[in-house]
N, CA, C and O atoms as a DFTB+ gen file, in Angstrom:
356 C
 N C O
     1  1      89.927     -22.123     100.206
     2  2      91.256     -22.737     100.315
     3  2      92.196     -21.630      99.780
     4  3      91.848     -20.711      99.039
     5  1      93.506     -21.866     100.293
     6  2      94.328     -20.763      99.954
     7  2      94.972     -21.320      98.703
     8  3      94.659     -22.394      98.191
     9  1      96.015     -20.387      98.204
    10  2      96.664     -20.742      97.029
    11  2      97.738     -21.852      97.095
    12  3      98.032     -22.599      96.161
    13  1      98.280     -21.855      98.325
    14  2      99.434     -23.035      98.468
    15  2      98.741     -24.450      98.543
    16  3      99.329     -25.460      98.154
    17  1      97.606     -24.473      99.002
    18  2      96.981     -25.754      99.090
    19  2      96.464     -26.148      97.727
    20  3      96.578     -27.324      97.380
    21  1      95.961     -25.349      97.007
    22  2      95.628     -25.678      95.552
    23  2      96.773     -26.081      94.728
    24  3      96.658     -26.933      93.847
    25  1      97.840     -25.502      94.989
    26  2      98.873     -25.735      94.138
    27  2      99.536     -27.208      94.701
    28  3     100.071     -27.917      93.849
    29  1      99.517     -27.598      95.863
    30  2      99.927     -28.818      96.382
    31  2      99.049     -29.932      95.860
    32  3      99.478     -31.023      95.483
    33  1      97.634     -29.514      95.873
    34  2      96.771     -30.464      95.269
    35  2      96.919     -30.748      93.693
    36  3      96.809     -31.874      93.208
    37  1      97.155     -29.713      93.043
    38  2      97.549     -29.837      91.520
    39  2      98.699     -30.605      91.268
    40  3      98.697     -31.392      90.322
    41  1      99.728     -30.469      92.027
    42  2     101.147     -31.054      91.887
    43  2     100.817     -32.440      92.191
    44  3     101.191     -33.347      91.448
    45  1     100.037     -32.680      93.401
    46  2      99.839     -33.976      93.833
    47  2      99.123     -35.037      92.702
    48  3      99.360     -36.225      92.486
    49  1      98.195     -34.148      92.105
    50  2      97.349     -34.950      91.283
    51  2      98.090     -35.134      89.860
    52  3      97.819     -36.117      89.170
    53  1      99.042     -34.159      89.431
    54  2     100.016     -34.386      88.406
    55  2     100.803     -35.554      88.686
    56  3     100.950     -36.404      87.808
    57  1     101.386     -35.697      89.958
    58  2     102.428     -36.904      90.183
    59  2     101.548     -38.135      90.019
    60  3     101.904     -39.032      89.256
    61  1     100.402     -38.213      90.713
    62  2      99.664     -39.539      90.497
    63  2      99.344     -39.827      88.960
    64  3      99.579     -40.944      88.500
    65  1      98.836     -38.868      88.214
    66  2      98.666     -39.176      86.812
    67  2     100.029     -39.619      86.065
    68  3     100.062     -40.600      85.322
    69  1     101.039     -38.886      86.307
    70  2     102.396     -39.238      86.060
    71  2     102.736     -40.782      86.280
    72  3     103.120     -41.477      85.339
    73  1     102.592     -41.230      87.441
    74  2     102.645     -42.566      88.122
    75  2     101.810     -43.513      87.369
    76  3     102.297     -44.569      86.965
    77  1     100.618     -43.210      87.162
    78  2      99.687     -43.867      86.276
    79  2     100.117     -44.241      84.808
    80  3      99.939     -45.305      84.216
    81  1     100.642     -43.250      84.438
    82  2     101.310     -43.090      82.994
    83  2     102.474     -44.054      82.891
    84  3     102.652     -44.766      81.903
    85  1     103.282     -44.045      83.990
    86  2     104.277     -44.956      83.909
    87  2     104.080     -46.385      84.049
    88  3     104.754     -47.251      83.491
    89  1     102.988     -46.588      84.932
    90  2     102.635     -48.082      85.136
    91  2     101.994     -48.595      83.768
    92  3     102.212     -49.741      83.376
    93  1     101.230     -47.738      83.089
    94  2     100.467     -48.065      81.868
    95  2     101.547     -48.280      80.755
    96  3     101.363     -49.143      79.897
    97  1     102.649     -47.517      80.763
    98  2     103.707     -47.654      79.760
    99  2     104.445     -49.004      80.019
   100  3     104.619     -49.784      79.082
   101  1     104.901     -49.304      81.337
   102  2     105.593     -50.437      81.522
   103  2     104.901     -51.503      81.391
   104  3     105.555     -52.483      81.032
   105  1     103.381     -51.715      81.622
   106  2     102.591     -52.859      81.280
   107  2     102.742     -53.221      79.729
   108  3     103.029     -54.352      79.335
   109  1     102.505     -52.082      78.869
   110  2     102.451     -52.211      77.528
   111  2     103.871     -52.477      76.751
   112  3     103.956     -52.912      75.603
   113  1     104.884     -52.156      77.538
   114  2     106.034     -52.610      77.044
   115  2     106.339     -54.094      77.443
   116  3     107.085     -54.779      76.743
   117  1     105.846     -54.503      78.398
   118  2     106.039     -55.978      78.734
   119  2     105.257     -56.930      77.775
   120  3     105.696     -57.992      77.333
   121  1     104.014     -56.380      77.518
   122  2     102.987     -57.100      76.533
   123  2     103.598     -57.125      75.038
   124  3     103.436     -58.087      74.287
   125  1     104.297     -55.998      74.701
   126  2     104.933     -55.953      73.371
   127  2     106.124     -56.749      73.405
   128  3     106.482     -57.276      72.352
   129  1     106.815     -56.924      74.485
   130  2     108.066     -57.785      74.421
   131  2     107.773     -59.350      74.304
   132  3     108.411     -60.150      73.620
   133  1     106.638     -59.624      75.141
   134  2     106.219     -61.004      75.054
   135  2     105.728     -61.350      73.540
   136  3     105.854     -62.438      72.976
   137  1     105.184     -60.255      73.057
   138  2     104.569     -60.527      71.553
   139  2     105.946     -60.594      70.691
   140  3     105.989     -61.422      69.781
   141  1     106.909     -59.883      70.896
   142  2     108.245     -59.982      70.166
   143  2     108.872     -61.439      70.329
   144  3     109.377     -62.069      69.400
   145  1     108.777     -61.830      71.493
   146  2     109.642     -63.185      71.725
   147  2     108.752     -64.308      71.187
   148  3     109.255     -65.337      70.735
   149  1     107.350     -64.099      71.238
   150  2     106.449     -65.237      70.486
   151  2     106.837     -65.193      68.923
   152  3     107.102     -66.212      68.286
   153  1     106.840     -63.709      68.303
   154  2     107.144     -63.782      66.908
   155  2     108.384     -64.313      66.477
   156  3     108.465     -65.050      65.494
   157  1     109.674     -63.860      67.392
   158  2     110.897     -64.535      66.960
   159  2     110.970     -66.046      66.961
   160  3     111.613     -66.675      66.121
   161  1     110.209     -66.656      68.044
   162  2     110.100     -68.108      68.212
   163  2     109.385     -68.661      66.934
   164  3     109.876     -69.646      66.384
   165  1     108.236     -68.073      66.424
   166  2     107.711     -68.336      65.043
   167  2     108.550     -68.292      64.086
   168  3     108.745     -69.268      63.362
   169  1     109.191     -67.116      63.936
   170  2     110.305     -67.186      62.860
   171  2     111.312     -68.063      62.858
   172  3     111.677     -68.495      61.765
   173  1     111.913     -68.472      63.954
   174  2     112.785     -69.552      63.918
   175  2     112.149     -70.884      63.647
   176  3     112.841     -71.674      63.004
   177  1     111.082     -71.231      63.983
   178  2     110.468     -72.395      63.644
   179  2     110.216     -72.287      62.143
   180  3     110.423     -73.320      61.507
   181  1     109.828     -71.275      61.509
   182  2     109.545     -71.178      60.090
   183  2     110.897     -71.411      59.433
   184  3     110.978     -72.124      58.432
   185  1     112.110     -70.742      60.052
   186  2     113.479     -70.947      59.446
   187  2     113.804     -72.363      59.254
   188  3     114.278     -72.786      58.200
   189  1     113.530     -73.147      60.343
   190  2     113.941     -74.491      60.367
   191  2     113.199     -75.330      59.494
   192  3     113.735     -76.263      58.896
   193  1     111.733     -74.989      59.364
   194  2     110.840     -75.716      58.383
   195  2     111.360     -75.361      57.021
   196  3     111.473     -76.284      56.213
   197  1     111.728     -74.006      56.619
   198  2     112.065     -73.609      55.167
   199  2     113.482     -74.436      54.942
   200  3     113.655     -74.997      53.859
   201  1     114.459     -74.506      55.937
   202  2     115.535     -75.451      55.684
   203  2     115.261     -76.852      55.161
   204  3     115.686     -77.339      54.113
   205  1     114.360     -77.497      56.213
   206  2     113.975     -78.871      55.860
   207  2     113.281     -78.934      54.504
   208  3     113.491     -79.940      53.827
   209  1     112.522     -78.033      54.049
   210  2     111.921     -77.996      52.807
   211  2     112.889     -77.923      51.701
   212  3     112.807     -78.607      50.681
   213  1     113.838     -77.035      51.959
   214  2     114.873     -76.861      50.867
   215  2     115.612     -78.423      50.649
   216  3     115.727     -79.015      49.576
   217  1     115.968     -78.789      51.710
   218  2     116.650     -80.201      51.624
   219  2     115.734     -81.185      51.061
   220  3     116.174     -82.073      50.331
   221  1     114.610     -81.106      51.316
   222  2     113.521     -82.182      50.563
   223  2     113.607     -81.868      49.179
   224  3     113.968     -82.758      48.409
   225  1     113.310     -80.656      48.715
   226  2     113.263     -80.277      47.317
   227  2     114.644     -80.768      46.673
   228  3     114.629     -81.453      45.650
   229  1     115.715     -80.433      47.238
   230  2     116.926     -80.700      46.532
   231  2     117.005     -82.229      46.169
   232  3     117.352     -82.676      45.076
   233  1     116.575     -83.047      47.415
   234  2     116.569     -84.544      47.234
   235  2     115.503     -85.092      46.079
   236  3     115.744     -86.045      45.338
   237  1     114.579     -84.500      46.071
   238  2     113.522     -84.714      44.870
   239  2     113.900     -84.221      43.570
   240  3     113.419     -84.681      42.535
   241  1     114.806     -83.235      43.606
   242  2     115.065     -82.780      42.247
   243  2     116.361     -83.239      41.723
   244  3     116.853     -82.727      40.717
   245  1     116.917     -84.175      42.364
   246  2     118.282     -84.545      41.715
   247  2     118.030     -85.215      40.496
   248  3     116.973     -85.832      40.362
   249  1     119.148     -85.156      39.292
   250  2     118.884     -85.902      38.252
   251  2     118.592     -87.417      38.329
   252  3     117.718     -87.963      37.656
   253  1     119.407     -88.054      39.218
   254  2     119.223     -89.325      39.339
   255  2     118.030     -89.819      39.647
   256  3     117.563     -90.838      39.139
   257  1     117.410     -89.038      40.594
   258  2     115.934     -89.315      41.071
   259  2     115.022     -89.172      40.019
   260  3     114.191     -90.059      39.823
   261  1     115.073     -88.051      39.232
   262  2     114.025     -87.796      38.171
   263  2     114.179     -89.024      37.119
   264  3     113.166     -89.584      36.699
   265  1     115.327     -89.380      36.752
   266  2     115.552     -90.446      35.879
   267  2     115.101     -91.700      36.277
   268  3     114.523     -92.449      35.490
   269  1     115.335     -92.008      37.521
   270  2     114.754     -93.377      38.020
   271  2     113.202     -93.081      38.114
   272  3     112.545     -93.973      37.577
   273  1     112.635     -92.309      38.525
   274  2     111.228     -92.135      38.438
   275  2     110.658     -92.049      36.966
   276  3     109.518     -92.477      36.783
   277  1     111.210     -91.643      36.142
   278  2     110.749     -91.589      34.747
   279  2     110.917     -93.111      34.285
   280  3     110.003     -93.562      33.594
   281  1     111.904     -93.879      34.570
   282  2     112.083     -95.153      34.126
   283  2     111.107     -96.061      34.732
   284  3     110.484     -96.834      34.005
   285  1     110.920     -96.039      35.983
   286  2     110.055     -97.083      36.912
   287  2     108.647     -96.661      36.792
   288  3     107.784     -97.399      36.315
   289  1     108.421     -95.471      37.226
   290  2     106.889     -94.966      37.354
   291  2     106.138     -94.866      35.980
   292  3     105.059     -95.399      35.721
   293  1     106.977     -94.011      35.062
   294  2     106.469     -93.597      33.949
   295  2     106.745     -94.550      32.721
   296  3     106.199     -94.380      31.631
   297  1     107.531     -95.444      32.956
   298  2     108.130     -96.445      32.009
   299  2     108.871     -95.806      30.674
   300  3     108.840     -96.299      29.546
   301  1     109.470     -94.721      31.028
   302  2     110.058     -93.982      29.912
   303  2     111.440     -94.538      29.689
   304  3     111.949     -95.116      30.649
   305  1     112.226     -94.437      28.403
   306  2     113.417     -94.814      28.104
   307  2     114.022     -94.017      26.943
   308  3     113.342     -93.581      26.014
   309  1     115.329     -93.860      27.058
   310  2     115.933     -93.152      25.969
   311  2     115.687     -93.640      24.478
   312  3     115.832     -94.822      24.165
   313  1     115.326     -92.709      23.630
   314  2     114.803     -93.231      22.120
   315  2     116.180     -93.848      21.527
   316  3     117.276     -93.499      21.967
   317  1     116.046     -94.663      20.635
   318  2     117.305     -95.220      19.978
   319  2     117.502     -94.212      19.107
   320  3     116.664     -93.320      18.976
   321  1     118.761     -94.252      18.342
   322  2     119.098     -93.427      17.528
   323  2     118.286     -93.297      16.225
   324  3     118.208     -92.217      15.640
   325  1     117.697     -94.393      15.789
   326  2     116.820     -94.455      14.534
   327  2     115.460     -93.897      14.909
   328  3     114.735     -93.467      14.011
   329  1     115.021     -93.873      16.318
   330  2     113.773     -93.328      16.625
   331  2     113.672     -91.900      16.768
   332  3     112.584     -91.327      16.819
   333  1     114.979     -91.208      16.845
   334  2     114.950     -89.655      17.175
   335  2     114.689     -89.080      15.860
   336  3     115.247     -89.545      14.866
   337  1     113.762     -87.959      15.778
   338  2     113.658     -87.165      14.641
   339  2     113.928     -85.786      14.851
   340  3     113.394     -85.197      15.791
   341  1     114.812     -85.132      13.957
   342  2     115.172     -83.877      13.955
   343  2     114.239     -82.796      13.446
   344  3     114.138     -82.685      12.225
   345  1     113.595     -82.044      14.176
   346  2     112.835     -81.083      13.601
   347  2     113.249     -79.599      13.535
   348  3     113.663     -79.003      14.529
   349  1     113.122     -79.036      12.332
   350  2     113.726     -77.673      12.196
   351  2     112.738     -76.834      11.565
   352  3     111.740     -77.248      10.975
   353  1     113.064     -75.672      11.718
   354  2     112.022     -74.634      11.300
   355  2     111.948     -74.449       9.731
   356  3     111.155     -73.646       9.240
């Protein structure tokens, strides 16, 4: 084979390998983008759940709710003035 044919074959092989690399890179980019979208959706769902949990926590932690639960479920009441004992060091 003459030198010109060898050069053309090498350049053709290089072009094929380059094209294959582009295809592989493009496919990997698509897969990574799909993964990114899925993770963003998961993040959004977790943000919504976090907000709901914060609202629920604030509802459960209100002073009135705690006092009501203490009175009804635990049957607690405020001590009378005479029942209170001051402890000092």
